Each structure stands twice: as structure tokens, then as C-alpha cells.
ZAVEX-513643 format. One record per residue (C-alpha): residue number from 1; residue in three letters; x, y, z. Coordinates in nm, 2 decimals, always signed. Example, Ala and Ser with C-alpha at 12.3 -4.5 7.8 and 13.67 -1.06 7.14 Angstrom:
<sites>
k 1	r ALA	xx +1.23	yy -0.45	zz +0.78
k 2	r SER	xx +1.37	yy -0.11	zz +0.71
</sites>
This chain:
<sites>
k 1	r MET	xx +1.07	yy +1.57	zz +10.02
k 2	r GLY	xx +1.42	yy +1.46	zz +9.91
k 3	r ALA	xx +1.56	yy +1.67	zz +9.63
k 4	r GLU	xx +1.48	yy +1.99	zz +9.82
k 5	r VAL	xx +1.74	yy +1.91	zz +10.09
k 6	r ILE	xx +2.04	yy +1.85	zz +9.87
k 7	r ASP	xx +2.35	yy +2.07	zz +9.88
k 8	r ARG	xx +2.38	yy +2.14	zz +9.51
k 9	r ASP	xx +2.70	yy +2.34	zz +9.51
k 10	r VAL	xx +2.88	yy +2.10	zz +9.74
k 11	r TRP	xx +2.82	yy +1.79	zz +9.53
k 12	r THR	xx +2.87	yy +1.95	zz +9.18
k 13	r ALA	xx +3.20	yy +2.10	zz +9.30
k 14	r ALA	xx +3.31	yy +1.77	zz +9.45
k 15	r GLY	xx +3.23	yy +1.59	zz +9.13
k 16	r GLU	xx +3.44	yy +1.83	zz +8.93
k 17	r ALA	xx +3.73	yy +1.83	zz +9.18
k 18	r LEU	xx +3.75	yy +1.45	zz +9.21
k 19	r LEU	xx +3.72	yy +1.39	zz +8.83
k 20	r PRO	xx +4.10	yy +1.39	zz +8.75
k 21	r ASP	xx +4.17	yy +1.13	zz +9.01
k 22	r MET	xx +3.87	yy +0.92	zz +8.92
k 23	r ILE	xx +3.98	yy +0.92	zz +8.55
k 24	r THR	xx +4.32	yy +0.79	zz +8.67
k 25	r LEU	xx +4.15	yy +0.52	zz +8.87
k 26	r ARG	xx +3.91	yy +0.43	zz +8.58
k 27	r ARG	xx +4.20	yy +0.40	zz +8.34
k 28	r ALA	xx +4.39	yy +0.17	zz +8.57
k 29	r ILE	xx +4.09	yy -0.06	zz +8.61
k 30	r HIS	xx +4.03	yy -0.04	zz +8.23
k 31	r ALA	xx +4.38	yy -0.15	zz +8.15
k 32	r GLU	xx +4.35	yy -0.46	zz +8.38
k 33	r PRO	xx +4.00	yy -0.60	zz +8.33
k 34	r GLU	xx +3.88	yy -0.90	zz +8.52
k 35	r ILE	xx +3.59	yy -1.13	zz +8.44
k 36	r GLY	xx +3.34	yy -1.30	zz +8.67
k 37	r LEU	xx +3.29	yy -1.33	zz +9.04
k 38	r ASP	xx +3.66	yy -1.31	zz +9.13
k 39	r CYS	xx +3.82	yy -0.97	zz +9.05
k 40	r PRO	xx +4.10	yy -0.94	zz +9.31
k 41	r ALA	xx +4.31	yy -0.68	zz +9.13
k 42	r THR	xx +4.01	yy -0.45	zz +9.09
k 43	r THR	xx +3.91	yy -0.50	zz +9.45
k 44	r ALA	xx +4.26	yy -0.41	zz +9.56
k 45	r LYS	xx +4.25	yy -0.09	zz +9.35
k 46	r ILE	xx +3.93	yy +0.00	zz +9.52
k 47	r LYS	xx +4.06	yy -0.06	zz +9.87
k 48	r GLU	xx +4.37	yy +0.14	zz +9.80
k 49	r ALA	xx +4.15	yy +0.43	zz +9.68
k 50	r LEU	xx +3.94	yy +0.41	zz +9.99
k 51	r LYS	xx +4.23	yy +0.39	zz +10.23
k 52	r GLY	xx +4.21	yy +0.63	zz +10.52
k 53	r LEU	xx +3.84	yy +0.70	zz +10.48
k 54	r PRO	xx +3.60	yy +0.64	zz +10.78
k 55	r LEU	xx +3.44	yy +0.34	zz +10.62
k 56	r GLU	xx +3.36	yy -0.01	zz +10.76
k 57	r LEU	xx +3.47	yy -0.26	zz +10.49
k 58	r ARG	xx +3.29	yy -0.60	zz +10.45
k 59	r GLU	xx +3.37	yy -0.89	zz +10.23
k 60	r GLY	xx +3.19	yy -1.22	zz +10.18
k 61	r PRO	xx +3.31	yy -1.58	zz +10.11
k 62	r SER	xx +3.15	yy -1.61	zz +9.76
k 63	r THR	xx +3.30	yy -1.33	zz +9.56
k 64	r SER	xx +3.56	yy -1.05	zz +9.56
k 65	r GLY	xx +3.28	yy -0.81	zz +9.62
k 66	r LEU	xx +3.33	yy -0.53	zz +9.87
k 67	r MET	xx +3.08	yy -0.34	zz +10.08
k 68	r ALA	xx +3.19	yy -0.01	zz +10.23
k 69	r ILE	xx +2.96	yy +0.15	zz +10.50
k 70	r LEU	xx +2.97	yy +0.52	zz +10.60
k 71	r LYS	xx +2.78	yy +0.60	zz +10.91
k 72	r GLY	xx +2.65	yy +0.95	zz +10.95
k 73	r PRO	xx +2.63	yy +1.15	zz +11.27
k 74	r SER	xx +2.27	yy +1.03	zz +11.34
k 75	r ASN	xx +2.10	yy +0.69	zz +11.34
k 76	r GLY	xx +1.87	yy +0.75	zz +11.05
k 77	r ARG	xx +1.79	yy +0.55	zz +10.74
k 78	r THR	xx +2.03	yy +0.37	zz +10.51
k 79	r VAL	xx +2.09	yy +0.42	zz +10.14
k 80	r LEU	xx +2.28	yy +0.18	zz +9.91
k 81	r LEU	xx +2.48	yy +0.30	zz +9.61
k 82	r ARG	xx +2.60	yy +0.03	zz +9.37
k 83	r GLY	xx +2.88	yy +0.00	zz +9.11
k 84	r ASP	xx +2.97	yy -0.32	zz +8.93
k 85	r MET	xx +3.34	yy -0.40	zz +8.86
k 86	r ASP	xx +3.37	yy -0.70	zz +8.61
k 87	r ALA	xx +3.46	yy -0.69	zz +8.25
k 88	r LEU	xx +3.35	yy -0.89	zz +7.93
k 89	r PRO	xx +3.53	yy -1.17	zz +7.75
k 90	r LEU	xx +3.63	yy -1.00	zz +7.43
k 91	r ASN	xx +3.94	yy -0.84	zz +7.28
k 92	r GLU	xx +3.95	yy -0.46	zz +7.28
k 93	r ASP	xx +3.99	yy -0.29	zz +6.95
k 94	r THR	xx +4.04	yy +0.08	zz +7.03
k 95	r ASN	xx +4.34	yy +0.31	zz +7.01
k 96	r LEU	xx +4.32	yy +0.42	zz +7.37
k 97	r ASP	xx +4.65	yy +0.47	zz +7.56
k 98	r PHE	xx +4.50	yy +0.27	zz +7.85
k 99	r ARG	xx +4.33	yy -0.01	zz +7.64
k 100	r SER	xx +4.32	yy -0.35	zz +7.79
k 101	r LYS	xx +4.65	yy -0.53	zz +7.86
k 102	r ILE	xx +4.46	yy -0.86	zz +7.91
k 103	r SER	xx +4.39	yy -1.08	zz +7.61
k 104	r GLY	xx +4.03	yy -1.18	zz +7.59
k 105	r ALA	xx +3.90	yy -0.93	zz +7.84
k 106	r MET	xx +3.77	yy -0.57	zz +7.81
k 107	r HIS	xx +3.57	yy -0.32	zz +8.00
k 108	r ALA	xx +3.31	yy -0.28	zz +7.72
k 109	r CYS	xx +3.01	yy -0.21	zz +7.94
k 110	r GLY	xx +3.14	yy +0.08	zz +8.14
k 111	r HIS	xx +3.18	yy -0.10	zz +8.48
k 112	r ASP	xx +3.52	yy +0.07	zz +8.52
k 113	r THR	xx +3.35	yy +0.41	zz +8.52
k 114	r HIS	xx +3.09	yy +0.28	zz +8.76
k 115	r VAL	xx +3.36	yy +0.18	zz +9.01
k 116	r ALA	xx +3.54	yy +0.52	zz +8.96
k 117	r MET	xx +3.22	yy +0.72	zz +9.01
k 118	r LEU	xx +3.13	yy +0.52	zz +9.33
k 119	r VAL	xx +3.48	yy +0.56	zz +9.47
k 120	r GLY	xx +3.45	yy +0.94	zz +9.40
k 121	r ALA	xx +3.11	yy +0.95	zz +9.57
k 122	r ALA	xx +3.25	yy +0.77	zz +9.88
k 123	r LYS	xx +3.53	yy +1.02	zz +9.90
k 124	r ALA	xx +3.29	yy +1.32	zz +9.87
k 125	r LEU	xx +3.04	yy +1.18	zz +10.11
k 126	r CYS	xx +3.31	yy +1.09	zz +10.37
k 127	r ALA	xx +3.43	yy +1.45	zz +10.35
k 128	r GLU	xx +3.08	yy +1.58	zz +10.41
k 129	r ARG	xx +2.97	yy +1.31	zz +10.65
k 130	r GLU	xx +2.80	yy +1.57	zz +10.88
k 131	r ARG	xx +2.55	yy +1.64	zz +10.61
k 132	r LEU	xx +2.41	yy +1.29	zz +10.62
k 133	r ALA	xx +2.09	yy +1.19	zz +10.81
k 134	r GLY	xx +2.19	yy +0.83	zz +10.82
k 135	r SER	xx +2.42	yy +0.57	zz +10.67
k 136	r VAL	xx +2.54	yy +0.50	zz +10.31
k 137	r MET	xx +2.64	yy +0.16	zz +10.18
k 138	r PHE	xx +2.88	yy +0.15	zz +9.88
k 139	r MET	xx +2.83	yy -0.18	zz +9.70
k 140	r PHE	xx +3.13	yy -0.27	zz +9.48
k 141	r GLN	xx +3.00	yy -0.58	zz +9.30
k 142	r PRO	xx +3.17	yy -0.83	zz +9.06
k 143	r GLY	xx +3.00	yy -1.08	zz +8.84
k 144	r GLU	xx +2.73	yy -0.87	zz +8.68
k 145	r GLU	xx +2.79	yy -1.00	zz +8.33
k 146	r GLY	xx +2.59	yy -1.32	zz +8.37
k 147	r TYR	xx +2.74	yy -1.44	zz +8.70
k 148	r LYS	xx +2.47	yy -1.32	zz +8.94
k 149	r GLY	xx +2.72	yy -1.13	zz +9.15
k 150	r ALA	xx +2.45	yy -0.92	zz +9.32
k 151	r GLN	xx +2.27	yy -1.23	zz +9.44
k 152	r PHE	xx +2.58	yy -1.38	zz +9.58
k 153	r MET	xx +2.65	yy -1.06	zz +9.78
k 154	r ILE	xx +2.29	yy -1.07	zz +9.91
k 155	r ASP	xx +2.32	yy -1.44	zz +10.00
k 156	r ASP	xx +2.65	yy -1.36	zz +10.18
k 157	r GLY	xx +2.47	yy -1.12	zz +10.41
k 158	r LEU	xx +2.66	yy -0.81	zz +10.29
k 159	r LEU	xx +2.34	yy -0.61	zz +10.26
k 160	r ASP	xx +2.23	yy -0.69	zz +10.61
k 161	r ASN	xx +2.29	yy -0.50	zz +10.94
k 162	r PRO	xx +2.21	yy -0.24	zz +10.82
k 163	r SER	xx +1.98	yy -0.32	zz +10.53
k 164	r PRO	xx +1.91	yy -0.04	zz +10.29
k 165	r ASP	xx +1.59	yy +0.15	zz +10.30
k 166	r ALA	xx +1.65	yy +0.26	zz +9.93
k 167	r ALA	xx +1.90	yy +0.17	zz +9.66
k 168	r PHE	xx +2.03	yy +0.35	zz +9.36
k 169	r ALA	xx +2.27	yy +0.27	zz +9.07
k 170	r LEU	xx +2.40	yy +0.44	zz +8.76
k 171	r HIS	xx +2.48	yy +0.28	zz +8.43
k 172	r VAL	xx +2.67	yy +0.47	zz +8.16
k 173	r ASN	xx +2.54	yy +0.46	zz +7.81
k 174	r PRO	xx +2.72	yy +0.60	zz +7.50
k 175	r ASN	xx +2.39	yy +0.61	zz +7.31
k 176	r VAL	xx +2.25	yy +0.87	zz +7.55
k 177	r PRO	xx +2.38	yy +1.23	zz +7.50
k 178	r SER	xx +2.67	yy +1.29	zz +7.73
k 179	r GLY	xx +2.58	yy +1.42	zz +8.08
k 180	r ILE	xx +2.21	yy +1.35	zz +8.04
k 181	r PHE	xx +2.04	yy +1.11	zz +8.28
k 182	r ALA	xx +1.76	yy +0.88	zz +8.17
k 183	r ALA	xx +1.52	yy +0.65	zz +8.35
k 184	r LYS	xx +1.16	yy +0.54	zz +8.39
k 185	r GLU	xx +0.93	yy +0.40	zz +8.65
k 186	r GLY	xx +0.85	yy +0.03	zz +8.63
k 187	r PRO	xx +1.03	yy -0.22	zz +8.40
k 188	r LEU	xx +1.36	yy -0.06	zz +8.29
k 189	r LEU	xx +1.54	yy -0.37	zz +8.17
k 190	r ALA	xx +1.42	yy -0.72	zz +8.07
k 191	r SER	xx +1.46	yy -1.06	zz +8.23
k 192	r ALA	xx +1.71	yy -1.28	zz +8.04
k 193	r ASP	xx +1.68	yy -1.66	zz +8.02
k 194	r THR	xx +1.89	yy -1.91	zz +7.82
k 195	r ILE	xx +1.70	yy -2.16	zz +7.60
k 196	r ILE	xx +1.86	yy -2.49	zz +7.52
k 197	r ILE	xx +1.68	yy -2.74	zz +7.30
k 198	r LYS	xx +1.79	yy -3.08	zz +7.18
k 199	r VAL	xx +1.61	yy -3.26	zz +6.91
k 200	r ARG	xx +1.69	yy -3.63	zz +6.86
k 201	r GLY	xx +1.60	yy -3.83	zz +6.56
k 202	r ALA	xx +1.78	yy -4.12	zz +6.39
k 203	r GLY	xx +2.09	yy -4.08	zz +6.18
k 204	r GLY	xx +2.16	yy -4.24	zz +5.85
k 205	r HIS	xx +2.28	yy -4.19	zz +5.49
k 206	r ALA	xx +2.19	yy -3.86	zz +5.34
k 207	r ALA	xx +2.09	yy -4.04	zz +5.02
k 208	r MET	xx +1.83	yy -4.24	zz +5.21
k 209	r PRO	xx +1.64	yy -4.01	zz +5.44
k 210	r TYR	xx +1.34	yy -4.24	zz +5.44
k 211	r ALA	xx +1.56	yy -4.50	zz +5.63
k 212	r ALA	xx +1.65	yy -4.24	zz +5.90
k 213	r ASN	xx +1.46	yy -3.98	zz +6.10
k 214	r ASP	xx +1.63	yy -3.65	zz +6.01
k 215	r PRO	xx +1.61	yy -3.41	zz +6.31
k 216	r ILE	xx +1.72	yy -3.11	zz +6.11
k 217	r PRO	xx +1.38	yy -3.04	zz +5.94
k 218	r THR	xx +1.21	yy -3.10	zz +6.28
k 219	r ALA	xx +1.45	yy -2.85	zz +6.44
k 220	r CYS	xx +1.37	yy -2.59	zz +6.17
k 221	r GLU	xx +1.00	yy -2.64	zz +6.23
k 222	r ILE	xx +1.05	yy -2.58	zz +6.60
k 223	r VAL	xx +1.24	yy -2.26	zz +6.54
k 224	r LEU	xx +0.97	yy -2.13	zz +6.31
k 225	r ALA	xx +0.69	yy -2.24	zz +6.55
k 226	r LEU	xx +0.87	yy -2.05	zz +6.83
k 227	r GLN	xx +0.87	yy -1.73	zz +6.62
k 228	r SER	xx +0.50	yy -1.77	zz +6.55
k 229	r PHE	xx +0.43	yy -1.84	zz +6.92
k 230	r VAL	xx +0.59	yy -1.51	zz +7.02
k 231	r THR	xx +0.40	yy -1.30	zz +6.77
k 232	r ARG	xx +0.06	yy -1.48	zz +6.80
k 233	r LYS	xx +0.04	yy -1.58	zz +7.17
k 234	r ILE	xx +0.23	yy -1.31	zz +7.36
k 235	r ASN	xx +0.06	yy -0.98	zz +7.43
k 236	r VAL	xx +0.23	yy -0.71	zz +7.22
k 237	r PHE	xx +0.18	yy -0.47	zz +7.51
k 238	r ASN	xx +0.36	yy -0.71	zz +7.75
k 239	r PRO	xx +0.61	yy -0.84	zz +7.51
k 240	r ALA	xx +0.87	yy -1.11	zz +7.48
k 241	r ILE	xx +1.17	yy -1.14	zz +7.26
k 242	r LEU	xx +1.29	yy -1.49	zz +7.16
k 243	r THR	xx +1.61	yy -1.51	zz +6.95
k 244	r ILE	xx +1.76	yy -1.83	zz +6.84
k 245	r ALA	xx +2.13	yy -1.76	zz +6.80
k 246	r HIS	xx +2.30	yy -2.10	zz +6.77
k 247	r ILE	xx +2.20	yy -2.41	zz +6.58
k 248	r GLU	xx +2.45	yy -2.70	zz +6.56
k 249	r ALA	xx +2.41	yy -3.04	zz +6.38
k 250	r GLY	xx +2.60	yy -3.29	zz +6.18
k 251	r THR	xx +2.96	yy -3.34	zz +6.07
k 252	r THR	xx +2.96	yy -3.36	zz +5.69
k 253	r ASN	xx +2.74	yy -3.32	zz +5.38
k 254	r ASN	xx +2.63	yy -3.68	zz +5.33
k 255	r VAL	xx +2.54	yy -3.80	zz +5.68
k 256	r ILE	xx +2.21	yy -3.74	zz +5.85
k 257	r PRO	xx +2.29	yy -3.66	zz +6.22
k 258	r GLU	xx +2.11	yy -3.80	zz +6.51
k 259	r ASP	xx +2.09	yy -3.48	zz +6.71
k 260	r VAL	xx +2.04	yy -3.10	zz +6.67
k 261	r LEU	xx +2.13	yy -2.84	zz +6.93
k 262	r ILE	xx +1.93	yy -2.52	zz +6.94
k 263	r GLU	xx +2.03	yy -2.23	zz +7.17
k 264	r GLY	xx +1.88	yy -1.89	zz +7.22
k 265	r THR	xx +1.77	yy -1.62	zz +7.46
k 266	r LEU	xx +1.43	yy -1.52	zz +7.60
k 267	r ARG	xx +1.37	yy -1.16	zz +7.72
k 268	r THR	xx +1.05	yy -1.04	zz +7.89
k 269	r LEU	xx +0.93	yy -0.75	zz +8.09
k 270	r SER	xx +0.71	yy -0.92	zz +8.34
k 271	r GLU	xx +0.70	yy -1.24	zz +8.54
k 272	r ALA	xx +0.36	yy -1.33	zz +8.39
k 273	r THR	xx +0.49	yy -1.31	zz +8.03
k 274	r ARG	xx +0.80	yy -1.50	zz +8.14
k 275	r GLU	xx +0.60	yy -1.79	zz +8.28
k 276	r ALA	xx +0.37	yy -1.80	zz +7.98
k 277	r ALA	xx +0.67	yy -1.80	zz +7.74
k 278	r HIS	xx +0.84	yy -2.09	zz +7.93
k 279	r ALA	xx +0.52	yy -2.30	zz +7.91
k 280	r GLY	xx +0.47	yy -2.22	zz +7.54
k 281	r ILE	xx +0.82	yy -2.30	zz +7.45
k 282	r ALA	xx +0.81	yy -2.63	zz +7.63
k 283	r ARG	xx +0.48	yy -2.72	zz +7.46
k 284	r ILE	xx +0.62	yy -2.65	zz +7.11
k 285	r VAL	xx +0.94	yy -2.84	zz +7.16
k 286	r GLU	xx +0.77	yy -3.15	zz +7.29
k 287	r HIS	xx +0.48	yy -3.17	zz +7.04
k 288	r VAL	xx +0.65	yy -3.06	zz +6.72
k 289	r ALA	xx +0.92	yy -3.31	zz +6.78
k 290	r ALA	xx +0.66	yy -3.58	zz +6.86
k 291	r ALA	xx +0.47	yy -3.50	zz +6.54
k 292	r HIS	xx +0.78	yy -3.61	zz +6.34
k 293	r GLY	xx +0.85	yy -3.92	zz +6.55
k 294	r ALA	xx +1.15	yy -3.74	zz +6.72
k 295	r THR	xx +1.21	yy -3.63	zz +7.07
k 296	r GLY	xx +1.26	yy -3.28	zz +7.19
k 297	r THR	xx +1.40	yy -3.18	zz +7.53
k 298	r LEU	xx +1.41	yy -2.83	zz +7.67
k 299	r GLU	xx +1.63	yy -2.67	zz +7.93
k 300	r ILE	xx +1.56	yy -2.32	zz +8.04
k 301	r ARG	xx +1.84	yy -2.16	zz +8.25
k 302	r ASP	xx +1.68	yy -1.87	zz +8.45
k 303	r GLY	xx +1.88	yy -1.56	zz +8.41
k 304	r TYR	xx +1.83	yy -1.22	zz +8.57
k 305	r PRO	xx +1.47	yy -1.11	zz +8.65
k 306	r VAL	xx +1.31	yy -0.80	zz +8.52
k 307	r THR	xx +1.48	yy -0.48	zz +8.65
k 308	r VAL	xx +1.18	yy -0.28	zz +8.80
k 309	r ASN	xx +1.23	yy +0.08	zz +8.91
k 310	r HIS	xx +1.02	yy +0.20	zz +9.20
k 311	r GLY	xx +0.83	yy +0.51	zz +9.11
k 312	r TRP	xx +0.90	yy +0.72	zz +9.42
k 313	r VAL	xx +1.28	yy +0.66	zz +9.38
k 314	r VAL	xx +1.26	yy +0.76	zz +9.01
k 315	r ASP	xx +1.08	yy +1.07	zz +9.12
k 316	r VAL	xx +1.35	yy +1.16	zz +9.37
k 317	r ALA	xx +1.61	yy +1.09	zz +9.10
k 318	r GLU	xx +1.44	yy +1.32	zz +8.85
k 319	r ARG	xx +1.40	yy +1.61	zz +9.10
k 320	r THR	xx +1.75	yy +1.57	zz +9.23
k 321	r THR	xx +1.90	yy +1.56	zz +8.88
k 322	r LYS	xx +1.72	yy +1.87	zz +8.78
k 323	r ALA	xx +1.81	yy +2.05	zz +9.10
k 324	r LEU	xx +2.18	yy +1.97	zz +9.03
k 325	r PHE	xx +2.21	yy +2.03	zz +8.66
k 326	r GLY	xx +1.88	yy +2.19	zz +8.53
k 327	r ASP	xx +1.57	yy +2.05	zz +8.37
k 328	r ALA	xx +1.74	yy +1.96	zz +8.04
k 329	r SER	xx +1.97	yy +1.71	zz +8.22
k 330	r TRP	xx +1.68	yy +1.46	zz +8.27
k 331	r MET	xx +1.51	yy +1.24	zz +8.01
k 332	r THR	xx +1.21	yy +1.02	zz +8.10
k 333	r MET	xx +1.24	yy +0.71	zz +7.89
k 334	r THR	xx +0.93	yy +0.61	zz +7.69
k 335	r SER	xx +1.02	yy +0.24	zz +7.67
k 336	r PRO	xx +1.24	yy -0.01	zz +7.85
k 337	r VAL	xx +1.57	yy -0.16	zz +7.72
k 338	r MET	xx +1.57	yy -0.54	zz +7.65
k 339	r GLY	xx +1.91	yy -0.59	zz +7.80
k 340	r ALA	xx +1.93	yy -0.73	zz +8.15
k 341	r GLU	xx +2.09	yy -0.63	zz +8.48
k 342	r ASP	xx +2.16	yy -0.81	zz +8.81
k 343	r PHE	xx +2.08	yy -0.50	zz +9.00
k 344	r SER	xx +1.73	yy -0.65	zz +8.95
k 345	r TYR	xx +1.81	yy -0.88	zz +9.25
k 346	r VAL	xx +1.86	yy -0.57	zz +9.47
k 347	r LEU	xx +1.54	yy -0.41	zz +9.35
k 348	r GLN	xx +1.34	yy -0.73	zz +9.42
k 349	r LYS	xx +1.43	yy -0.69	zz +9.79
k 350	r TYR	xx +1.46	yy -0.31	zz +9.84
k 351	r PRO	xx +1.29	yy -0.01	zz +9.69
k 352	r GLY	xx +1.52	yy +0.17	zz +9.44
k 353	r ALA	xx +1.61	yy +0.26	zz +9.09
k 354	r MET	xx +1.87	yy +0.25	zz +8.82
k 355	r ALA	xx +1.93	yy +0.54	zz +8.58
k 356	r PHE	xx +2.14	yy +0.57	zz +8.27
k 357	r LEU	xx +2.41	yy +0.84	zz +8.24
k 358	r GLY	xx +2.49	yy +0.95	zz +7.89
k 359	r ALA	xx +2.86	yy +0.92	zz +7.79
k 360	r THR	xx +2.88	yy +0.98	zz +7.42
k 361	r PRO	xx +3.25	yy +1.02	zz +7.33
k 362	r GLU	xx +3.36	yy +1.37	zz +7.23
k 363	r GLY	xx +3.29	yy +1.43	zz +6.86
k 364	r GLY	xx +3.06	yy +1.12	zz +6.84
k 365	r ASP	xx +2.69	yy +1.10	zz +6.76
k 366	r TYR	xx +2.49	yy +0.93	zz +7.04
k 367	r ARG	xx +2.26	yy +0.78	zz +6.78
k 368	r THR	xx +2.53	yy +0.60	zz +6.58
k 369	r CYS	xx +2.84	yy +0.56	zz +6.80
k 370	r CYS	xx +2.95	yy +0.21	zz +6.92
k 371	r ALA	xx +2.72	yy +0.07	zz +7.18
k 372	r LEU	xx +2.80	yy -0.10	zz +7.51
k 373	r HIS	xx +2.94	yy -0.46	zz +7.46
k 374	r SER	xx +3.12	yy -0.35	zz +7.14
k 375	r ASN	xx +3.50	yy -0.41	zz +7.14
k 376	r ARG	xx +3.53	yy -0.05	zz +7.00
k 377	r VAL	xx +3.32	yy +0.13	zz +7.25
k 378	r VAL	xx +3.47	yy +0.46	zz +7.39
k 379	r LEU	xx +3.31	yy +0.67	zz +7.66
k 380	r ASP	xx +3.32	yy +1.04	zz +7.76
k 381	r GLU	xx +3.51	yy +1.03	zz +8.09
k 382	r SER	xx +3.41	yy +1.39	zz +8.18
k 383	r ALA	xx +3.05	yy +1.27	zz +8.24
k 384	r MET	xx +3.17	yy +1.09	zz +8.55
k 385	r SER	xx +3.18	yy +1.42	zz +8.74
k 386	r ARG	xx +2.80	yy +1.44	zz +8.71
k 387	r GLY	xx +2.77	yy +1.07	zz +8.81
k 388	r ILE	xx +2.97	yy +1.14	zz +9.13
k 389	r ALA	xx +2.76	yy +1.44	zz +9.21
k 390	r LEU	xx +2.43	yy +1.26	zz +9.15
k 391	r HIS	xx +2.54	yy +0.96	zz +9.37
k 392	r CYS	xx +2.61	yy +1.20	zz +9.65
k 393	r ALA	xx +2.30	yy +1.40	zz +9.61
k 394	r MET	xx +2.08	yy +1.09	zz +9.58
k 395	r ALA	xx +2.23	yy +0.95	zz +9.90
k 396	r GLN	xx +2.15	yy +1.28	zz +10.08
k 397	r ALA	xx +1.80	yy +1.30	zz +9.93
k 398	r LEU	xx +1.70	yy +0.93	zz +9.98
k 399	r LEU	xx +1.79	yy +0.95	zz +10.35
k 400	r VAL	xx +1.50	yy +1.18	zz +10.41
k 401	r ALA	xx +1.27	yy +1.11	zz +10.12
k 402	r GLU	xx +0.92	yy +0.97	zz +10.19
k 403	r GLY	xx +0.86	yy +0.65	zz +10.00
</sites>
């Protein structure tokens, strides 16, 4: 059950009818991006767009996040739909008329479109409230880009009373053909941890390394050992990616420094591999440094957990998408993406799924156009009409789906 009950024509027509206004909202948000957990201007735009709708609005003390709740005519289940609202810290380099007005901030990950689609869905579902066999929660969330905004909203109790029986989110992707939805059961996105290593030796004159304890060769050995560890000790079918992206040491060419800083990121697709990688990295840092008479210290800052899609919700999403737009509108992914998402915190507590919505810009090639997080990324706004429709249909389907 689920997809069979959706009102196809109602939701596709609503998506098309609401598209012009949602493009206007998306562009207003895009022009004034905000970073982190506090996005007051964006929240104000959302509230203005939702004004007059039969929604209960809730806010918490930790963020500018907003929960809007629509109660249907019967006391049934509850479905959560989520859209994130924060931007990234980079300067936009596009020729868009509505490009960012804020130096050092840009909506380069499509969160502006996520907000617009969710507002559109709220409008459409409010207008068709009598069709709903329960309640719908609209989660407008800041702080996705590394700030754990979803966890803050959970901790603030914004997902309680009612708590969702199922959750769904969309993420636009210019490297998926426009208007096509893509997802998979199980791990969809990786965990993401920050690795910080400090190697301490003994400084001295570069002409007399024997009178010092140069930490740079030791740091280089640690980096190489870490690469060997990943390829030789981690199961290739349950993989990890460890990238060292920052090494810093010394001040000039003729002084051996005392310390080396090494920073990187660890991505995994299961908690078992994550734990094994943490232990292996710690072992290498300690013992390689000790072998050279140096000391190595490791700090691992836990980032987002693995984003794991629940199979029955993915099944509902696939059937609902095909019912709305035909069989060719759905693509089952064969492998996960090694990026990370804090919707993972929601999926740890409640059954649900995230799907990608293709948004390749007009005239672009999805295989080569600028990816998310590029300061040149451009999206096909027309794809939002399908996103609005699928949000609505998923709410209707998940309220009665058996999971």
C-alpha cells in the first residue's frame, strides 16, 4: 500500500501551479544566503511564505530552525518532510541575476531549492488537507553544512508530540538528469569524521638534523602508513576513504620545526568500519611516531553518521515517483555517495529515506556540469515542480503505507 492511494493529477498540477512563486522564493533566499545554525532572514522568508496557512509553528532555543505542523482531518500517522536552509562559506562566481549579495556566502548545495520545494509542498498539502489520513511535519532546518542542525532540532524536542512515523527528504543534484529521482536502500551517504594529528619532535638547525628530531619525515611516514592501512586492512566491500588534505610545518627553509600538523577526513559506510578505522589510525599515529622517538597525538572529531535509507520507504518512494511521472523518472542507484548529510540523525531515530532530484541546468551535461559545492554551480529551477509534487504524494502515501 502507499503509492496506490496518491492523487496523481492533484499533486502534479499543484507542483506546476506553484512553481513560479517558488522560483521567486528560491531566488530571494539565494540572493541572501546565511551560514550555520542561525539563519534568521531565511526563517523570516519562510514564515512570510507560510502566513495564513493552517499550520502550527514551533521553534527551539538552539537554532533558527522552524517546524510547521499540518493536522489532517483524522488522527492518523505522522509524516515528516525536511528541507535544509543554510549556505556555504564561499564566494559565488556565476552570472545569475539573483546571485549572492553576501560576500563569502553562497547557496552552492541547493538548500535554497529545498526550502522552496518544502514551502510549495506545505501550500499544496494545506489546500488539500482533507485528503490526508494524519499529520505532516515540515522541518525547515539550518546548520546542515557541518553544524549538526538536525541533531539540535531533535534535542530541542521539535520532532516530539507528535513524533514522525516516517520521514522523507529530497536533495537536488545537478549531476543527475533533470527531473529524475534517484535513491537506494541502505547506506546512501557516508559518515564524515575530521582527523587531526600532531607530531612532535625536536627542532634545530636544518644543517644539523642529527642534533634535532625532525618531525617532518615522521609525519610523512604516518601519512603513507595511513594510506596502506586503508587499502590493506579495510574490507573493500565495506570501504573507507581517508584523505589527508592539510599538512603544516615550519616557518622557513633552514630551521627544523618542532611540530607538524596533519588534518584530513575519514568517510565510511558502516559503524563497524568507522570504529575499525578509528582504532587503526590511532595505532599508526602512536607507534610510527614512537619508532622515530617522536610523539604523535590524534584527535578525531565525530561528524555525521552514515545516512541509511530504510528499504520500505525507498520502495514507497520508487512506486510513488513512477505513479506520478512514469517509470523513466526513477533511477535505483548502484552505489552510495561518499558525501555526508545530517538527515542521518533523523534516520537514526525514525524510518525514512532521502532521494536525489536531478537538476542539470538547461543546456548542460549532467556528467560534466559543475557539481554541488562549486562556486559556479547552477540548477534547473523547473525541476522543483516535480519535487513539490513528490513531497506531497510521499506525505499522502506514507500516511497509509505499511512499514
